N, C-alpha and C positions, 0 to 999 in steps of 0.2 A: 900302574905303579907296582914296583916290586920292593921287597924288603930283604936285605941280606941277613944272614943268620946272626951277625953281631948286633944289628939294629933290633931284630926280634928279641934276642936275649936281653938287651938293655931294657926294652919295654916290659918284658915279662918280669925281669928282676925288679924294676921300679914298681910295677903294679902288685907283684907278689909281696914286696917289702911292706906294703901298707897293711897286709894281713897281720903283721906283728904288732900293729898299733890298735887292733880292734878291741873294744871294750866288751867284756863278756856279757852278752844280753841275748834274750830270745824275742825281743820286741819286734812286732811287725809294724810296718809304717803304712801310712795312708796311701791309697792309690789314686787319689784325686789330684787334679792339676788345676790350679787357679792362676797360673803364671801368665797366661795369654801368650805362651811361647809359640813361635812360628815353626818350631820343630815338629816333625810328624808325631801324632798322638799314639803312643803305645803305652799301655799300662804296665805296672811293675809285675803283675801276676802273669802276663803273657801277651803275645802280640795281638793286635787288632787287625792285622793284615797290612799295615802301612809299610811301604818299602822305599828305600832310597838307594841311589847308585854309590859306588865306591868313591867317586869324585865328590858327590854331595856329602857323604859321610865324613870324608876328610875335611872338607871346608867347614861343615857345621861343628864337627868335633873341635877343630882349631879355634873357631870363633867362641864357642861356649867355654872352651878351655882358657882362652885368653881372658875372658870375663872372670872366670873363677880365679885365675892367677892375679889379675889386677885387684880384685876385691880382697884377696888374701894378703897381698902386699900392704894394703891399707890396714888390714886387721893386725898385722905385725906391729904397726906403730900406734894404732888407736885402741886396740883390744886391751881390756884391763883384766879379764878373767884368764888365768894361765892356760886353760884348755883351749880358749879361743885363739890366743897367740900361737900355741903349739900347732893347732890344726891349720892355721894360716901359713905357718912355715912349711909344714908337710905338703899342703895343697899346692903352694907356689912351686915347690921343688918338683912335685909330681907332674904338674902341668908343663913345666920346662922340659922334663924328660919325655913326656908324650909328644910335645911339639918337635923336639929333636928327632924322635923316632918317625913321626909322620912326614917331616920335611927332609929328613936325612941331612940335617945341618946341625953343627955343634952349637951355634948361637942363632937360632931362628928369630927373626923379628916378630913382634906381636902382630896378630892378625887384626885389621881394623874392625872395630865393633859396629854392629848395625845400630840404628837410632834407639831401638828399645833397650839393648844392653848398655849403650852409652848413657842413656837417661837413668837407668838403674844404678850404674856406677857413680854418676854425679850425685844422685840422691843419697847413696850410702856415704860418699865422701863428705857430705854436708852434715851428717850426724856427728855430734860432739863425742869425744872419747868418753867412755864410761859404760855403765850397764846398758844404756839405750843403744849404743853402738854394738856391743856384744850381741844383743838380742837381734838387732837388724842384720848383722853380718851372718849369724847362724841361719836366720830365715832366708836370706839371699842364697846361701850355699845349699840349703835344702831344695829350694826352687831350682837352682842351677843344676844340681845333681839329678833331679828328676828329668830335667831337659836333656842332660847328657845321657841318661839311661835310655830315654826314648830314641835318641839318635842312634845309639849302639844297637838297640833292639830292631829298629827299622832297617838298619843295614844288614843285620843278621837274618832278618826275614827275607831279604832279597838275594843273599849270596848262597848259591848252591856249592856243595862240595867243600873241600878244605883249601885254605890259602892263608898266607901270612897276615893279610889285612883282616880276615875273619878271625884269626886267632887273637890278634890285638884287640879287636872289638869285643871278643868273648872275655878276655882278661879285664878290659876296661869296664865292661858291664859288671863283672864280679866285684871289682874294686869300688865302683860307684855304689853298689848295693851295700857294701860294708861301710862306706863313708856315710850313707844315709842312716845307718844304725848309730854310728858314732855321733853324727849331728843331732839325731833325736835325743841321745843321752845328754849332749851338751845343752840342748834346748830345755830339757827337764831340769838339769842342774842350775841353769840360769834362772829358772822360775822360782827356785828355792833360795837363792842368795840375795 
């Protein structure tokens, strides 16, 4: 798969744009995973040696991204805390841009979810609007972002040299790490309201 300079610029712009939204904090986040994710296990502090191919990276990134987008669309209508609705809008838009970049299509169709992601989406959709939904959405995004981070790191572990796909994965990993900080702040704020 190759990425033309315009696609690469679009991805870099979308991912870098999220940096403007970062809440100032120095919080470190937990490196444990209780998601039961099928994605390769790579911790946030560094690789454990897991690797995946470019094709696997693309497929896993698109599926996890579709899940993030679909849950974020739900958050836009059910979220009651303004920060939750705002994060939902930004995340849905970002995942659209990532999918456009990885598929080289202006309006890519959503990737079908595997049974695990579909069950989690259905479970989140069943939570009534209100604080319980906000808490459940943020927890699902934290779990999903840890999964996306492992996917990016596993691909970066396998890719020698430079290439557009590697650069996209590097930017995605950086953006995901920033989102985890933002989500941690949201989780803390929700615990106090």
